[in-house]
N, C-alpha and C positions, 0 to 999 in steps of 0.2 A: 387775363387782365392786361399783362404786358405793359404796365406803366413804369416809367423810370423815375426813381427818387434819388436826390442828392442828400446824403446825410453828412452834415458838417458838425463834428463832435470830437473833442480831443481825448475823451476817455474811451479806450479801446474796448473795454468790457461792455459799455453801453452801445457802442457801434455794433458789436457782435450780436447783442440781444435784438437790436432793431433789425439788423441784417437777417437773422434767422427767422424772425416772425414775419417780416415783409416778404421774404423769398418764399416762405411757405404758402403765402397768399397770392403768389404769381407775380410779384413786383420784381423789377430789376433795380439793383442797388449799386450806387457809386459812393464811395466813402472819401471824406477829406478829414484830416486830423487837426487842421487849424484854419483860421479864417482866410488867410491868403491862399492856401491850397484850395479852399472852397470856391473862392472867387475865380481862380485860374481854371478849375474844372467846369464851373458854371459857364464861363466864357467860351469854352471849347466844345460843349456838347448841348444837347437838347434834353430838358427834363420836364416832368409833369408836376413835381412837388419838391419843395426843399424842407428838410427838417434841420433846424438851426439852433445850436447851443449858443449861450451868451458868453460865458466866461471861457475864453480861449486865447492861446498865444497868438502873437503877430497882429491879428485883427480880431476884435471882439465881435460878438453877434450883432450888435447894434450897427457897427460900421459895415458889416457884410450885408445886413438887411437894407441899409440905405443905398448901397451900390447896386444891389439886385433890383430894388424898386425904381432906380433911375432907368433901367433897361427893360424891365419885365413886370407883368402883373401875375406871375406864377404864384400859386398858393404856397404860403410859408407858414410852417408851424414852429413857433419859438419853444425851445426846450431849455429849462433852467432849474438849478437847484435853489435859486434865490426865491424867497417867498414874498418879496416886497410888492405892495400894491402899486408903488410908483413904477416898478419894473414892468408890471403887467400893462399899465397904462401906456408906458413908453412903447411897448410892443405894438399896441393897437394904433398909437399915433404914427408909427412907422408903416402902418398898413399891413402888419402881419395878420394872417387870417385866423390863427388860433394860438393859444398859449398853454403849454402843458408843464406842470411842475414835477420835478423829481422828488421822491421816487414815483414812477408812473407805471401803469399797467400797459404792457406792450400790446395786448389785445385791444385796449381802448384807443391807443395811439393809432393802430392800424384802422380801426373803425372811423376815427376822425379823419384820417388821411383819405379813406375811401369816399367819405361824404364830401370832402372838399374837392376831390378830383371829379367825382360824379357831377357835382354842381357846376364846376368850371368847364369841363370838357364835353360832357354828354348832355348838358342842358337839363339835367335831372334835378328834381327837388322833391318835396313831400308828395307831389302829385304825379311822380313818375309812374309809368304803367307796367314796367317789367323789371324784375330783379332776378339775377342769376347768381347763385352762390354755390360753387363747386357742383354738386350733383342735384341741386334743387332749383327749380325754376318756378317763379310765382308771377302770374300775369294778372294785374289788377283790372285791366279793361275787360278781359274775358272771364275773370274770376276762376282761372284754372291753375292747378298746381301739378307739377311733374317732378317725380323723384326718379333719377336714373331713366328718364324718358317714359316712365310709367305714370299714368294719370292717377292722382289721388283725389278721391271724392270727399269734399268737406261740406259741412253745414255752413250757412251764411255767417254765423257768429264765429265759428272756428276759422273760416277764411279771414275774417276781419282781424282776429287775434294774430294769426300767422303773419299777415301783412304788416301789422303794427310792430310785431317783434322783429321781423327781418328788415324792416325799414329803419330800425334803431339798433342794428346789430352791435353787440358788444356793450350796450348800455343797459343797466339794470332798471327795470320798469316795475314800479310798485303795483300791487293789486288795486289800490285806490286810483292810481293814475290810469290803469287799463280800464277800470270800470267807468271812469269819467270820459275817456276818449272813445271807447267802443260802445258802451251802453247809453252814454249821455247823462246830462245833469238831471234829467227827469226820472231816472231809474232810482227806485227806493229800496232795492234789495241789498244784501250784504255781499262782501267780497268772495264768499264761498262759490258764487256763480262763476267767478273767474277760474277758480281751481277745478271746478267740474268740467268746464269747457277745455281747459288745458289738458285734462286727462283724456278727453275725447280726441283732441287734436293729436296728442302723442300716440294714441292707439292707431289713428289713421296714418300717421307717418311711419309706423312700424319701426324698422331697425334704425331709422334716422331720427327717432324721437329724442335722442340725447342732444340734438342741436338746441333743444329748448331746455335750458338749465334752471333749476330751482335755486334761488338765493334765499336761504332760510331766514324767516323773519322779515323779509322785504317783499320779494315778488319773483320775477322771472327775467331771463335775458336769452336772446338768440345768439349763438356763437358756433361757428363752423370749426370743427377740429380736424386735424390731419389724421 
């Protein structure tokens, strides 16, 4: 992947968690411990995404966001412990691209970052034709799946499920949502059909079936593990 992310966050523990998770996914990370250091590093280097805390010394996140936006339309994810709706609205008024409240799931933060970067730099959206995640490659146009360069044969519905899951990596998808998106509103069966097809899909994926995780009582999510 080799995208560079600037993390501007005064809490060293949070920086370490972000650093570990993003590096595991192939990102290059540059850290700044306060707003002024963040602006200085942003001015001296090229980045693909900024993860920006709000409550920081020297310059707060709002000031940093304003200065960055005067120079760049780089994707910005606001990260804050404050849960005020006004804060969230302020983030979007300053043209931040996403807003994540602490405590947060590092895996979800990575997934959101990937989505923003993909949309911004690769011209990809929900209609993108190819997704490569570690050792799995899914081509929507040819409807082909490869794991470790070996082709995996899937039924039409199993492919649709895999595509939907991998396109929303890190996001928990309910059985009802999957039924609606894949089978359509005209389908009158129950959600067990989703479980049955997930079982078939996992069998076809063999030793990589653990990429599809069951979230008990809710549904499923796709998540690549190291």
